[in-house]
Every structure is written in C-alpha cells, then in structure tokens.
N, C-alpha and C positions, 0 to 999 in steps of 0.2 A: 522489540515491541514498541509500537506507538499507540498511546492511549490517552484517555482523559484523566486517569487517576493512577495511583501507585500500583506496583506489581507485588502482590502478596507473596511472601516466601523467598524473595530475592535477597541474598546476602550481599550487601553493597561492599564492593572492593575499591571502587574509584569513581570519581566524577570527571567527566571530560567536557571541555569547552572547545568547540570547533568553530573556525572562522571561515564559512563557505563563501563562494563568489556570488552570493545572493544575500537578501535580508537574512540575518542570522537567526537561529532558533532562539526562543525566549526562555529557555531553561537548559541546564547542563544535561548531557547524556549520563545516565547512571549505569555503570557496568558492574556485574557481580556474578554470583554463582547460584544457580537454582538446581538443587539435587545433582550437583556435580557437573552441570553444563553451564558454560559461559552464556551470558545474556546481556542485552543492553535495553534500557527503558528510557523513553522520552515522553513527557506530557506535552501533547501537541499544542495545547492552548496556553502553555507557559505555566510557571509556578503560580498557584492561586487562581488558575483558570481566568486569565486576563484578556485573552484574545477572542474576538468573534470568529466564527468559522471562516469568514471571508478574509480575515487578517492572519490566519495561520500561515507560516512560511513553509509551505509544503515542500518546495524544491530543496531548501536548506535542510529540512528534517531528514529527507530520504538520502540526500548527499552525505550527510554526516554519518548515517547508519552504514552506508557503503564504505566510507573511509575508515570506520572502526572495525571492518571485517565482517559485518553482518551478512549472512547468506539467505536467511529465511525471515520474512517480515510479517508479523501479525499486526493487524490494525483493529484495535478494540474501540468500540464506541456505542453509545446509547442510540436507539432507533425507536421510531413508532411503527406499530404493526399495521399492515394494510390487509391482513387476512384474519378471519375469525379464529382459525385454528392456531395462529401464533399469538398466544396469550402473553400478557405482561409477566415477566419473569422467565420466559423462554429465551433460549439462545438460538440464533440463526447463523448459518454459514453460507452466505450468498455466493452464487456462482456467476451472476451477471449484474450489470450496472446500467442505469439510465442517467445521463448527465443533464441536469437542469440548472447548472451553475453558469454564471456569466461574468464574474469579476476576478477570476483567479488564474494565474499562470499555471499551466498543467503539463509543461514539457521542459526538458533540458535543452531541446533543439531550438533553432532559430538564430538570428543574427549571424548569418554566414553558413549555417549548416541546415540543409534541407533534408529532412529525414521523416520516415513513416514507420510505425511499428504495427505488427500484427497484434490485434487486441480482441479477436473474436471470442476467446476464452480468457477472461481477465484474471482468474485465480488459478493457483496451482492445485490440481486434483489430488496429488499425493499428500501435500500438507493438509488440505481440507479433509481428506480421509482420515488422517491421524487425529485431527481435531474431533471428528465425529466419534472415533473410537474412544478418545479420552472422555468425551461427554457421556457416552454409553457406560463406560466403566464407573463413572462417578454417579450415575443415575440422574443426570441433569436433562431436563426436558429440552430437546433441541430439534432443529430442522435443517436438513442438508439441501442446499440449493435454494434458488429463488432470486428475484431481482431486487437489488438495492437502488432505490431512487434517490439520487443525491441532489438536494435543493440548495439554493444559495443561502437562504436565511438572512438575518437572524429571526425574522418572523416565521412562525409555523404556518402550515398550509391553510388556505381557505377551504371551506367544505367542498366547494366545487372542484378545487385542485385535488383534494384527497380522493374524491370519487373518481376523478379522471385517472389518477395513478392506479387505482384499483382496476379500472377498465383496461388499462395497459398490461395488467398482469403483475404489477408490482407486489412484492412481498413485504418489504420494509422501507421506511423513508428516514434518511439522516442527512447530515450536512458536511461530512468530511471525507468519506472513504474513496470516492472516485478518483480524486487527484493522487492519493497515495497509491492506488492500484496502478494507475497509468505511469506514474514516475517509477514505481518499482519495476515495471516491465522494461522501461528504458534502461534502468540501472542493472538489469539482469538479476533481480532478486526474486526468489520464490515468495509469492504473496498469498495471503488469505485474510479474510475479514471475520472477526468475531463480533456479531451484532447482538447487543443486549436489549431486548424488547422491554420497554418501560410503560407503554400506553398504546391506545388504538388511534393515535393521531386525532382526527376530528370527524371521521366518516361514520363512526358507529352510532346507531340510533339510541342505544340504551346505556352505553358507557360514557363516562365524563370526557369532555374535550381535554386534550393534552394541556398540562400546566407545568411550569418549571419546577415547582415544589414537588409535584408528583413524579416528575422525571428523576429528580435527585433522590427521592425516597426509594423509588424502584431500582435506581442504579446502585444504591448502597448495598442492597441484597444481592444484585447480580455480580458486583465486584467481588464479594466474598466467595461466590461460586467460581468466578473466573480465576481467583488465586489458586484454589485447589486444582482447578482445571489446568493451569499453567504448570504446576508441579507434575501432574500426570503426563502432560505432553513432554516435559523435559526428560522424564524417565523413558518415554518412547523414543525420543531423539537419541538418547544415550544408548538405547538398545539397537540402534540402527534402523528404526522404523521409518524415519523421514528420509534419511539418506542425503547424499550430496546433491546440490542443485544441478549438477551436470548430467545426471542420469537421464536416460531416454524418456522416462515417464513424465518428465517435466517439459514436455514439448511446448514450444511457443514462448518459453521464459527467456530464451537465450538470444544471442546476437543474430542467429539465422532468421529471427522474426523481425529484424530491423533493416529497413532499406535506407541507405544513405545515398541520396541522389546527386549531391554536389559535394566536392571536396571543400573543406573549410579554409578560410584565410585567417591570418592572424589579425584580429581586430579587437583584442580584449575580450574575446568570446569565452566565457567561463566553461561552456560545454566542450569547446575545443580542448581546453586543458584537462578536462575530466576524461574524455574519450580517446583523443588522438593527439599526436604531435607531428604535424606535417612539415615542420621546418619554417624558417622565417618567411619564406615566400609562399607558404601554403602548398608546397610541392606534393607529389603523389607518393613519395616514399613513406610507407607505413612503418611504424616502429612498435616495439613492445609497449603495452600500456604502462602508464606511470604507476609506481607502487601505490597500492590502495585506490587505483583509478576504477573506472566503471566498466571493466571487462575488456576482452580482446576484440574490440570493434575496429576494423581497419577500413580505410576510405580509398576509393579509386575512382577514376573517371570512367564510368560505364554507362552505356545506353540501356535502359530497362524496357522490356516488353510488357505484355499484359500481366504476366506473372512476375511481380517485382520480388526479387530476392536480394539478399545482402551481398555486396561486393566486399569480400574479406579474404585475407590471406595471412599466412604466417610471415613473420619478419624474414626478409631475404628472398621470398618467393616472388615470381613474376605475376603480374596482373594481366589478365586478358578480358 
C-alpha cells in the first residue's frame, strides 16, 4: 500500500531501505503481516508528511514496491468530492483518471526506450470488486467507479476549475494517484485507488470551501475506517478472493498491454536495467528478467501496424 498515513493493524516485521535508480523514497518501506497476509506500506509524502505532491518520488516508490515482491498496489489518499452524493466521510473506488499535472515524471520509459502502454482502464476490476465487498461487509459508505481528477497542487482549485471538473464528469479531485496508477501499469501491478472524501472542494454553494485543517480532521476518521477495511481485505486475499495478478480477469495489467517500439541501448538507462538486458551492444537477444525486476517484458525489432501489440517472447525463442 502507498498512502499518506499509517496502516492500522499491520504487525511490523521489518523496515526496508531501497536505493532505486531514481530520486529515492523519503521513508523506509515497512513490511509486516496483516491477518496472516504479508504486506508493505510506504508513506508517499515521507515521514512527517514533508513532501509536496509535486515532490513525491513516484517512480522510486513504485519501483521499490515491485522489488519487494508486491503484486497488488492500493493507493490511499484524501480527495475532495465533486458530486453531491459523495459526502465527506465516504470512500470512493475510482475507475478512471484525468491528468491535470504538469511537473512530474510519470513513466519508467524514455532515454533509449520508446514504449506505450494500454491505459484505457487504469484500475484492476478484480481488486476493486474486492474492495467494494470489504466496504459493504463493514458497512462503510462507498461508491464504486468515478473519475479521479489529478491536479498538480499544492494550491487547491479555483471555483471556476472546480465547476469545470464537475462539468467533465469528475467524481473526486486529488493530487497523487494518477502517477501511481500509470507506473503500476508499466510495472505490471494490479492497482486500485482508495479515495477518502474529506470535503466538497470549493464548488458547493452551501458547504465550506476546502481547508487543510478540515482535510486533516476528516482524514483522521477515514483512516480509522480504512484500517478495519484493510484487515477485511487481507482476509479476502487470504481466502483467494483477489487471486494472482496473472489471471485472465486482470486484462490490461500485464505486458501484453505494453508496446515497446525500439530496442534499448546501454546508456545508464535505469528502465533498461529494470525491464530487460539486451547485452552491452543493446542487441536483440532477450533474456529472463532480472530477479525482482519488472516482469517478463521482452524487446525485439518489430514494425507495428495500427493495432500496436507487444513484441515479446520466451527466452530462447525466435522473434518474427
């Protein structure tokens, strides 16, 4: 889990420090056991909430989760509601995103690797379904689906912006989850957002405009619910409810949704080390992914038509 505060109920077994090929996370990964299931927690803003949303090292955070063997990533954060029916204190499980950020790296690709991912459905429907079942079991007011508008911050919206986002069909507005969703897709992690509504942003005519103290007050109550919610979800995972990320129902999560258009060359590219190893000359021989790497993504020289698909193969197989 990546979140803004602690994970209630997690029995801490170990703290991990990872040194990624990016700006490092500002806190240690905390691994432990939650109702018999292993889990990892990381406060995205660092210990003591010291990073602005634009300063969060999103790539390093997700990279470290993958290196620690995480397969399902929950992104928990406070949001403002853009709909009357989503009241402060409710939990939303968005299924779409609108990106309004401008200052953040949002991909592991680049610097020698030209690649594109399928991102039409950004969240895992299987994991989201289990989150909804956990919320129903606990009697938590929740909403399945909706669009998360991710803004740059740190300032909250103007009233005109808030009204505009409502006209676009936005359900909630926040400052963090879009990058995590996109990077999780590249890393082949099953991803879902747990959005904790704390206010009505600034569009509402009768409710107070969003303030930091109100956000923190609302978040305190939401986090208590989220703790019990995490325990219930852990029980469901233990019972096989979520399943392995390779099952067919997780369509779009895996490497068949990634199109690598150019083979990488060795130029100190961190993504190259995470995904593939093409040899010193950047040759076309694909190898097994590095231990703890980002999945079985293989690279080949392929011309792509209108329907771009991943060029991939098992080690030792020929590429056409």
